[in-house]
Short mmCIF file of the C-alpha atoms (twelve columns), coordinates in Angstrom:
data_MODEL
# 
_entry.id   MODEL 
# 
loop_
_atom_site.group_PDB 
_atom_site.id 
_atom_site.type_symbol 
_atom_site.label_atom_id 
_atom_site.label_alt_id 
_atom_site.label_comp_id 
_atom_site.label_asym_id 
_atom_site.label_seq_id 
_atom_site.Cartn_x 
_atom_site.Cartn_y 
_atom_site.Cartn_z 
_atom_site.pdbx_PDB_model_num 
ATOM 1  C CA . MET A 1  -5.060 25.141  3.314   1 
ATOM 2  C CA . ASN A 2  -6.196 22.863  6.101   1 
ATOM 3  C CA . THR A 3  -9.158 21.588  4.049   1 
ATOM 4  C CA . PHE A 4  -6.795 20.787  1.179   1 
ATOM 5  C CA . PHE A 5  -4.616 18.608  3.420   1 
ATOM 6  C CA . MET A 6  -7.639 16.949  5.019   1 
ATOM 7  C CA . SER A 7  -9.268 16.090  1.697   1 
ATOM 8  C CA . SER A 8  -5.992 14.919  0.164   1 
ATOM 9  C CA . GLN A 9  -5.343 12.795  3.261   1 
ATOM 10 C CA . LEU A 10 -8.743 11.163  2.837   1 
ATOM 11 C CA . PHE A 11 -8.105 10.468  -0.855  1 
ATOM 12 C CA . VAL A 12 -4.583 9.120   -0.272  1 
ATOM 13 C CA . SER A 13 -5.724 6.883   2.576   1 
ATOM 14 C CA . ILE A 14 -8.549 5.368   0.503   1 
ATOM 15 C CA . VAL A 15 -6.184 4.712   -2.408  1 
ATOM 16 C CA . LEU A 16 -3.559 3.262   -0.048  1 
ATOM 17 C CA . VAL A 17 -6.031 0.861   1.572   1 
ATOM 18 C CA . THR A 18 -7.229 -0.229  -1.864  1 
ATOM 19 C CA . LEU A 19 -3.679 -0.833  -3.081  1 
ATOM 20 C CA . VAL A 20 -2.779 -2.851  0.011   1 
ATOM 21 C CA . LEU A 21 -5.875 -5.009  -0.407  1 
ATOM 22 C CA . LEU A 22 -5.003 -5.632  -4.058  1 
ATOM 23 C CA . GLN A 23 -1.551 -6.974  -3.179  1 
ATOM 24 C CA . PRO A 24 -1.254 -10.705 -3.787  1 
ATOM 25 C CA . GLY A 25 -0.976 -12.851 -0.680  1 
ATOM 26 C CA . THR A 26 2.202  -14.673 0.228   1 
ATOM 27 C CA . GLU A 27 0.557  -17.819 1.577   1 
ATOM 28 C CA . GLY A 28 -0.294 -20.512 -0.873  1 
ATOM 29 C CA . LYS A 29 -2.625 -23.439 -0.467  1 
ATOM 30 C CA . SER A 30 0.277  -25.709 0.426   1 
ATOM 31 C CA . SER A 31 1.010  -23.755 3.607   1 
ATOM 32 C CA . PHE A 32 -2.628 -24.193 4.627   1 
ATOM 33 C CA . MET A 33 -2.220 -27.962 4.783   1 
ATOM 34 C CA . GLY A 34 1.148  -27.877 6.534   1 
ATOM 35 C CA . GLY A 35 3.540  -27.860 3.589   1 
ATOM 36 C CA . SER A 36 6.207  -25.198 3.383   1 
ATOM 37 C CA . GLY A 37 5.634  -24.171 -0.236  1 
ATOM 38 C CA . GLU A 38 8.545  -21.744 -0.149  1 
ATOM 39 C CA . THR A 39 9.588  -20.645 -3.615  1 
ATOM 40 C CA . TYR A 40 11.356 -17.578 -4.926  1 
ATOM 41 C CA . HIS A 41 8.916  -15.193 -6.541  1 
ATOM 42 C CA . THR A 42 9.728  -12.016 -8.447  1 
ATOM 43 C CA . ARG A 43 7.171  -9.333  -9.131  1 
ATOM 44 C CA . LYS A 44 6.308  -8.779  -12.783 1 
ATOM 45 C CA . GLY A 45 3.840  -6.664  -14.700 1 
ATOM 46 C CA . VAL A 46 0.815  -5.406  -12.812 1 
ATOM 47 C CA . GLU A 47 2.039  -6.876  -9.520  1 
ATOM 48 C CA . LYS A 48 5.222  -4.804  -9.740  1 
ATOM 49 C CA . LEU A 49 3.216  -1.685  -10.623 1 
ATOM 50 C CA . LEU A 50 0.917  -2.206  -7.620  1 
ATOM 51 C CA . TYR A 51 3.953  -2.656  -5.383  1 
ATOM 52 C CA . TYR A 52 5.576  0.616   -6.502  1 
ATOM 53 C CA . LEU A 53 2.273  2.519   -6.371  1 
ATOM 54 C CA . THR A 54 1.758  1.305   -2.805  1 
ATOM 55 C CA . ILE A 55 5.193  2.584   -1.809  1 
ATOM 56 C CA . PHE A 56 4.552  5.915   -3.544  1 
ATOM 57 C CA . PHE A 57 1.199  6.445   -1.829  1 
ATOM 58 C CA . LEU A 58 2.675  5.399   1.523   1 
ATOM 59 C CA . ILE A 59 5.356  8.078   1.219   1 
ATOM 60 C CA . LEU A 60 2.713  10.569  0.099   1 
ATOM 61 C CA . PHE A 61 0.586  9.606   3.115   1 
ATOM 62 C CA . ILE A 62 3.505  10.179  5.503   1 
ATOM 63 C CA . PHE A 63 4.400  13.568  4.009   1 
ATOM 64 C CA . ASN A 64 0.771  14.629  4.008   1 
ATOM 65 C CA . SER A 65 0.391  13.567  7.649   1 
ATOM 66 C CA . VAL A 66 3.446  15.598  8.688   1 
ATOM 67 C CA . ALA A 67 2.222  18.617  6.709   1 
ATOM 68 C CA . LEU A 68 -1.206 18.310  8.314   1 
ATOM 69 C CA . LEU A 69 0.371  18.034  11.757  1 
ATOM 70 C CA . LEU A 70 2.534  21.096  11.198  1 
ATOM 71 C CA . GLU A 71 -0.432 23.033  9.801   1 
ATOM 72 C CA . LEU A 72 -2.418 22.595  13.019  1 
# 
């Protein structure tokens, strides 16, 4: 059972890192030059899906980490 948790932890961590890197940045080009550029932005479509998948895999990562810790 320990190898199952270890391999699933590896898979979940790789997917989680990928999802975090795919998230759109919050800084625009206007903040680079000193402007505030603060606007209200709602997530739609693929961006919303990536956001919810990131949360799901984060929760899965936490549960898997606790299960792996309790298994040892």
